[in-house]
C-alpha positions in Angstrom: 121.6 111.4 66.8 119.1 110.3 69.5 117.5 106.5 69.6 114.1 106.6 68.1 112.1 104.3 67.0 111.4 103.1 63.5 108.0 104.6 62.1 105.0 102.1 62.8 103.9 100.2 59.9 100.3 101.3 58.8 97.6 99.2 60.7 94.7 99.3 58.5 92.4 97.4 60.8 92.5 100.4 63.4 90.9 102.7 60.6 87.7 103.8 60.7 85.8 100.8 58.4 83.0 101.1 56.4 79.5 101.7 56.9 78.7 98.2 56.1 81.4 96.6 58.0 80.4 98.6 61.4 76.4 97.6 60.7 78.1 93.9 61.0 80.0 94.6 64.0 77.2 96.4 65.5 74.5 93.7 64.6 76.6 89.9 64.8 77.2 89.3 68.4 80.7 89.3 69.3 80.9 85.2 70.1 79.4 84.4 67.1 82.1 87.0 65.1 84.9 84.9 67.0 83.3 81.8 66.3 84.0 82.9 62.3 87.6 84.1 63.3 88.0 80.4 64.4 87.1 78.6 61.5 88.2 80.9 58.6 91.8 82.3 57.4 93.0 85.6 57.4 93.3 86.1 53.4 89.2 84.9 53.4 88.5 87.5 55.9 90.6 90.2 54.3 89.1 89.3 51.3 85.5 89.7 52.7 86.0 92.6 54.2 87.4 94.2 51.4 84.4 93.0 49.2 81.9 94.4 52.0 84.1 97.5 52.3 83.6 97.9 48.5 79.7 98.1 48.5 79.3 101.9 49.6 76.5 104.3 49.2 78.0 105.5 46.2 77.7 102.2 44.6 74.5 101.7 45.5 73.4 105.0 44.0 74.9 104.2 40.8 73.0 101.2 40.5 69.8 103.0 41.5 70.5 105.4 38.8 71.1 102.9 36.1 68.1 101.1 37.0 66.1 104.5 36.5 67.7 104.8 33.3 66.5 101.0 32.0 63.1 101.8 33.4 62.6 105.0 31.8 63.9 103.4 28.3 61.3 100.3 28.8 58.6 103.2 29.1 58.1 101.8 33.1 59.3 105.0 34.4 57.2 108.6 33.5 60.5 110.6 34.0 63.4 111.8 35.8 61.1 112.5 38.7 58.8 109.8 38.5 60.3 107.4 41.3 
């Protein structure tokens, strides 16, 4: 039996980040991001990443649909295509 390395552990930080995280990385300068890393713990950063990652286009679309429905019920919006 040949000697082989054990399977590599999954590394989620190398996966494609969610769109809002990509935007954060593109917008916030690297020195500032490093300063945030220096003053926060890994647990807080992981929580923030998951929270931001959870805010997707799907979530935004659902919120928009609910807001439109509420406006229609209140009589402030004409119909499904009024907005």
